[in-house]
N, C-alpha and C positions, 0 to 999 in steps of 0.2 A: 569365757571358756574356749570359744573358737580361737581367739588370739593366742591362748596358751598352748594350743596344739601345734602352732607354727614351729616353735623351737623343737618340739618333739619330732615333727615330721622332718625337719632339717637334719636332726641327729640320726634318725633312722635312715634317711637317704644317704647321708655321709657314711654310715656304718655299712650299708649294703654295697654302696659304691666301692668302699675299701675292701670288702670281701671279694668282690669281683676283680679288683685290682691285684689282690694277693693270691687269687686262684692260680694254680699251675696251668701252663699252656699259653700259647700265643694265639689270640683270635685271628690275627692276620695270616698266620701260617695255616690255621684250620680253614679259613676262607679260601686261601690260595690253592690249597690241595697239595698232594704229595709230590707232584711233578713241577712245581713252580720254582722259578729261579729266585735268587736272593733279591734281584731288582724288583721282581713282581711283588714279593713280600714287603719290601720297603715302600713301594708305591701304595699298597693297600694300607700299610701302617700310617702313612702320611694322609691318605684320603680319609681314614677313620679318626685321625687325630691321636693315634696311639703313640706317636713320637713326642707328644707334649708331656710336660711334667704333670704329676698326679693332680695337684690342686688346680691347675689351669684346666685340665680335662673335666674335673668335677664342676668347676664354676661354669664352663661353657655348657655342660649338660644341664645344669640347674637353670641357667638363663633360657635355654631352648625349651625346657619343660615348662617353665613359667609362661612362656609365650605360646604354649600349646603344641609345640613341635616335638613329637615323641620319636622322631627319626624314622628310618626305614628298616624293614625286616631284612636280615642278611640272607634269609632263605627264599623269600618271594620278591624282594625288591619293591614291595608295596609300602606306602606309608603306614606306620603302626596305628595311627589314629583312624585311618580308613578301615583297617582290619578290625579294630575294636568296634567301630561303627556298624560293621556288617553283622556283628554278633550281639548287638544291643537288643534287637527285636526278639530273637529266640530266647535270650536270657531273661528279658522282662516277662515274656509270655510264660516261660517255665516258672518264674518266681511267683507270678500272680496265681497261676493254677495250683502251684504247690501250697501257697498260703491259704487259698480258698478251700482246697481239699483238706488240709490239716485242721483248719478251724472248724470246718463242717463235721469232722470226726471228733476232734479233741474236746470241743465245748460240751456236746451232749454226753460224751463218755465221762468227762470230768464232773459234770453235774450229777450223773448217775452214781459215780463213786462217792461224791460228797453226800448225796441223799441216803445212800446205804453205807455210811461210814462205819468201819469196823466189821463189816460183813465180808463174805467170800467175794462179792462183787468188787468191793473196795480193794481187797488184797490182789485180785486178778488184774485189775486196772493198774494198780501201783506197780506190780511186778512187770506188766507189759510196758509201762512207761520207763522203768529202770532198764529193762532189756533193750528197748528201742534206742535209748540214749547210749547204751554200752556198745552196741554193734557199730563198727565203723561205717561211714557213709558209703564208701566204695563197695563194701560187701552188700549192703542193702541195694545199691544201684545195680550190681550184677544180678542179684536174685530177682529184682523187679523186671529187669530186661529179659532175663531167661524165662520167667513165668509169663509175662504179658506179651512179649514179642516172639519168642521162640516156641514155647509150648502152646499158648492160647492163640497166637497170631492176631491179637487185637491191635497191636501197635507195630510200626516199622522198627526194624533193628537199628537202622541208622537214617540220617537225613533229617530234614526239617520242612514242615509245611506250615505256613502261617495259619493262625486260627481263623482268619476270615476266608481262607481257601478250603476250609472243611476239616 
């Protein structure tokens, strides 16, 4: 099964790369800014490899990604792999806490609904589950941030503190 995902991943990568290629606008012109000369734009196009044919650009990108080189951010000039690495810790801690919190609530409530099958408890739990899956995640995020950070002041509005730091 893992081997069968490789062609799918290659197709998706090619498709997304094609969409970026077909998107309007010139990345070199955007990077150079409004007051750049044509020579500046040409130099940026050459540095980024935008002057190469599409298939060569895709192949070069694919080889670099396979080697672990995700390139550099055009905004910060930092390696993309480094920027992703900086965010792994917060993402994993958020994921672990979210799963622990969800399981701690969902399992007992699900057992209660199954135990009282057909009762008002079951209907309330089922309606709550349907409602919670129906509301977009960003809406829930804004509401939780508003309640727990702004109104109650229990959590910071922004930033990250590692779990081992309190």
